[in-house]
C-alpha positions, -999 to +999 in steps of 0.1 A: -422+321+681-425+288+695-445+268+674-464+236+686-473+209+668-491+180+677-509+147+654-538+132+655-530+105+680-539+128+703-577+129+696-581+164+686-600+173+649-579+191+624-609+213+628-604+216+665-564+223+664-564+251+639-587+268+662-563+264+688-535+273+667-518+244+664-500+224+637-507+188+630-493+162+617-514+127+603-509+094+612-512+071+582-537+040+573-535+014+556-565-010+534-547-033+515-529-012+491-548+018+498-531+044+524-546+074+537-540+106+554-562+101+588-561+145+590-574+153+556-587+117+535-602+100+563-619+103+591-629+083+619-664+077+610-652+066+572-625+044+589-651+025+608-674+017+580-644+004+560-633-017+589-667-032+586-662-039+553-627-047+552-617-090+557-584-079+566-572-057+597-560-026+578-522-014+590-517+024+609-482+036+601-460+068+617-460+100+597-429+095+577-397+121+582-406+138+551-437+153+561-419+171+590-391+184+564-413+214+545-420+222+588-385+225+598-376+242+565-399+270+573-393+271+606-355+276+598-365+301+570-385+326+599-364+322+625-392+301+646-383+275+674-407+245+679-420+218+706-437+183+689-462+166+713-459+132+703-475+098+714-456+072+732-425+053+711-432+025+719-466+027+703-459+052+674-426+058+651-440+089+653-408+105+678-383+088+654-396+104+625-396+137+638-360+131+656-347+118+617-360+150+600-343+170+626-314+155+614-312+178+586-314+211+603-285+212+633-293+243+638-325+245+642-343+246+678-373+218+680-379+197+715-394+166+710-415+155+735-424+114+739-456+118+761-452+079+767-488+084+764-517+086+735-555+107+734-571+131+757-537+133+775-521+144+744-545+170+734-547+185+768-507+191+768-513+209+735-537+229+746-515+241+774-481+243+753-500+265+731-509+289+763-482+292+771-466+299+741-495+326+736-482+340+769-451+341+761-435+316+779-394+307+765-395+273+750-369+262+779-403+274+805-429+253+782-407+223+776-403+215+815-441+229+822-447+198+795-432+171+810-440+183+848-473+180+838-468+149+817-457+132+846-488+129+864-507+117+838-530+084+835-550+066+813-575+037+815-592+021+785-622-004+781-625-027+757-655-037+743-640-066+725-611-088+723-617-093+686-593-066+676-565-079+698-570-115+684-570-101+649-539-076+658-517-113+670-519-097+707-536-130+720-542-164+713-576-178+698-583-200+729-578-161+750-603-147+728-624-178+727-629-177+767-630-143+770-661-144+746-679-168+761-670-153+799-676-115+783-646-102+795-645-067+791-602-060+796-593-024+812-560-017+798-533+012+815-503+025+799-471+018+822-437+034+808-458+040+777-464+004+771-497-006+769-506-033+798-535-052+810-543-037+843-573-059+851-606-077+836-643-076+845-672-093+835-693-071+820-695-035+806-709-018+833-685-031+859-656-023+839-662+018+835-677+016+874-643+001+883-628+029+860-647+059+880-634+039+910-595+048+899-604+078+886-618+090+922-588+073+944-559+086+922-572+121+911-582+142+943-586+176+924-613+164+901-624+199+887-586+212+879-581+170+867-582+174+833-603+147+829-615+133+791-630+109+774-619+093+736-642+071+719-667+075+689-691+103+691-721+077+692-708+055+718-739+044+737-717+045+773-708+080+769-745+097+783-738+074+816-703+089+821-706+124+818-739+121+846-712+098+870-688+124+867-712+148+873-731+136+899-703+120+918-676+148+913-692+179+903-673+181+873-692+191+839-685+193+805-656+169+799-639+174+766-648+139+744-621+135+720-618+117+689-612+079+688-584+081+667-580+049+641-543+045+650-563+028+686-591+013+668-571-009+648-554-025+682-588-019+705-621-019+685-643+014+680-661+011+706-630+011+727-636+042+754-611+057+772-605+078+801-575+100+808-569+129+834-540+139+857-530+131+891-519+166+903 
């Protein structure tokens, strides 16, 4: 049996993962001396509330190898194999943890995929991997199909504020001050798994319009591009985006995935991620 594993950086909730039949690993959120699993011990809404109350910026940590060990043991006993679809190794230690735990199971066939992505595209890859497993495809076939689709993934994110980049040490105080005065809204993207600045816009409206332009230019087959949004459920900009994608591209019911704490720590809870596949 081919088993499919993901983690909370995909934006799937624990309930969604269970419904899909995907086995799930948490990331860890650290507020001071307290550490929480973000699948069962803290959700995004609670995280945002605690973030507002906290004087210091919280930290996140990848799941330790010990969380994978019982999974690998169970797979060994049942004769199963599996695929683990992970966030970019440039941003998370999840890949390394999965690999470290696997060293104790030399005869176990597990494919650990560094997607070099994060968020909605991971969720899409997990759904496809589970679908292909249910269809009876081999582990080799599933791995090849995941890698092929993953190669066409694109991600753009609009930050509402530079505050969290500043607190996380990613930009200096002068850059933050200038950004606040000019109301700069950065657009970020991923390049070979690393977060890079794509460009800056003067308002949130311009930044969102620019992302729509990017999707239009890069995703020619809109209805099969597996477009997703990632943000908090109450983000006021989502209705506008959904309407724009519906009226301009004919794409309805775009999935909205949870913005996980691991992203909110560095980008802020009002961040919007638009993910899609170019082919």
